[in-house]
N, C-alpha and C positions, 0 to 999 in steps of 0.2 A: 504493500500500500504506500502510495506516495504522500509526501507532506502536502497539506492543504493550506490555502489562504483562508484560515479561520481566525476570527477576531473575538477577543473576550467580550462577554456581554456586559461586564462591569469594568470600570476603570481600575487597573491593578494598583495596589498599594506599594508594591516594590518590584524592581526589575534587576536582572543582572546586566552588567555592561561587559561585552566582549570588545576590548579596546582596539585590537588589530596591531600588527607589528609596525606598520608605517605610521599610525597615529602615535604609538609609543615612542618611536625613534625620530620621526621627522615632523609630525604635526601634533605635539602634545597639547597645544592650545585647543585643538579640535576635541580632544578627549575631555578636557576640563570644561569646555563650553557645552558639550553634550550633557555632562553631569548637571551643569547649572540649569540647562533648559528643562531637564527631567525633574529636578528637585523643585524648581519653581512651580511645577504642576502638582506638587504634593506627592511625588513618587520617590520612595527611598531607592537609592542606587547602591547595589552591591557589586564590588569589583574584586573578584578573586585574584589575588596577587600572583598566583602561580601560573596564570594563563600565559600562553606563548603564541606561536603561529597556529593558524587553523589547519595547516597541512596542504594548502592549495598548491604551492610551488612544486612539492614532491609529487602530488597527485597529477598535475598537468604534465609533468615530465615523465610519467609512466612508472614512478617508484611507489606503487600502491602499498606495498608492505610497510615501507618507511612512513608513508602518509598516515596509515592506520595507527602506527605507534604515536605519532604526534596528535592525531585526532582523538585517540582514546584519553590522552592526558587532559584534553579540553572537556570532553563529555562528562567526566567524573567531577569536574569543578562546578557544574551547573545543575545540581540536583533539584528535585521538587517540581513545583508548578509555575514558578515565576517566569515571565517572559525574558528572553535574551535579546537585548537591543544591540545592534551592530552598526557603527557609523561607516559602513562600507557595503556597497551592493555586492561586490565580488566575494568578500568573506562571508557575508550573509548567505549568498547563494551556495557557496561551498558547504556550509553547515546545514542549510535547509534542504538542499537538493542532492548534492554530490556525495554527502556522507551516506545517503541511502544506497547509492550504487557501490560505494567503497566498502560498506559493511554488510551488504546483502549476503546471506548465508553464514554470517559470523554469529557466534553464540550470544554476543551482546547487541544484536541488531535491534531488539525491542527498546533498549535504552537509547540507542542512537535515534530511532524513529520518534521516541517521545521527545527528545531534545529538538529534533528538526521541526516539530510542530510548534515550538515555542520561540522560534527565531524570527526576528523582525528587523528589517533595515530601518535606520533611524527616521528618515522622513516618513516612511510608511507608518511607523509607530506614532509619530507626532500627529499625523493627519487622521489615520483610520482608527486608532485606538484611543488616543488622548483628546482628539478633536480640539487641538490648541487654537487659541485666538490671540493674535499678536497685535501689540500696540507699537507702531513704528515711531521711534524718537529720533531717527537719523535725518541727515540733510538729504535733499533730492540727489539721486544718482541713477545711472543706468547699469543694470546687472544682466549678464548673460549666464546661462546655466549649461554645464556639460554633464550629461547623464551617462554614466559608464555602461558598457555593453551588458554586463551581468545584471545591473539594476534595471535596465530597460527590457532585456529579452528573457531573462530567467526569473527575476523577482517581480517584474511587471509593475514597477513603482515609478516610472518616468514622470507621471503627472503629479506626484506628491511634492516634489521639490518646487515645481511650478506653482502649486496651490499655496505653499508656504510663502514664497516670495511675493505672490500676488496679494497677500494680506498686508504687505508693507506699503503703507499709503504713499510714501515719498519715493518709492522705487519704481522705475520703469523697467519691466523685463523685456529685453531685446532678444529676438531670435537671430540666427545666422545660418547661412547656407551650409549644407552637409552636417547639420547639427546632430543627426542620428548616427553618423559614421564613427567608427573607432578612432581614437586618438593615436593609435599605434603602440601603446604601452604593452598591454596584454601580458604582463608579468615577464616570464622567461622569453616570450616572443621578442621583446625589445633587445634582449641579449643575443639570441640566436639569429635574428634577422635584423641587425642594426640598420643597414641602409634602407630597408623597406620601412621600418619603424620611423626612421628620421624623415623620410618623405611624407609619411602619413601625418605626423605631427606638424610638419611644416605647412601642409595644406590646411590642417585644422586651424592653426594659428592665423593663417591668411584670412580665413573666413571669419574668425572671431574679431580680428582687428578691423576688418571691413565694416563690421557692425558697430564699432566704436563704443563698447561698454566701458564704464569706469572700472568694473571688476568682473571677473569670472569666478563662479562658484561651482562646486560639485560635491558629490558625496563619497568619492573614492580617491584616496590620497595617492594611489599609483598614477592615476590619470593626472591629478593635480601636479605631481612631481614632473611628469613628462611634459605637460603643456607649459607649466610655469617655468621649467628649466629652459625650454626653447624660447619662451618669451624673454627671459632674462638674457639669454645669449643674443637676442635681437636688440635688446634695450627697449622692449615694449613698456609703455606706461601702464598697461592693464594690471591691476592687482589680482592675484590668484589666491583663493581662500576656500576652506571647507565651509559648506553651507551652515554647519552648526555655529561656526564663529561669526558668520554674517548675521544670523538670526539673533544670537546673544548680544552682539555688539550694538545692534540697532534697537533692541527692545529692553535692555537692562536699565531699569529706572528706579 
């Protein structure tokens, strides 16, 4: 049985946060701002300190035995019924969907399946579970959104980031051409196929800059590293930020 997009009937009192490697190492402010957004809604956030990688790099590279070792370490850190909120569509998809393939036929499949049903991408959780209402305190600006491939195609949450940004009264959300295309990161894809990845992100940045936003936000730090790194290389004035940080920065009052 596959994991379903089922939402709690009542607002949860507490959640787990799976922070992700890239948030931990490169975007710690996104993790802190995620906690702040959730706690402001009256939700207690539990962060198991022993969490590490979700296992996706090993899984995508074909090292399934090694990926299971890493994944099992995560599964046992999130017991009970509390939702697991993930500020990354790719990591959320790994835990919600690909863990099921990885553990099918394993003796602990039932535990993995139970976890997968409780995994939510951050913007999905804010919109569909907490039904947040945002009061924009920031200055007028234009914001573009990049939705990662896993968030768009596997988690099905592309519209949730749009819905959150559209609540910000002083923000104009701007679209750009090729918005639904991959930025070229793709985890190990960027390492194995560097020239192709570089061409893809260059085209993506061309399209973003043509729309002239003040900043670009997204929910996956891998994409933000890739796009933001190319923008810095170009000397682009566009600020790149995780959506959790945009939301907290503009609504913390």
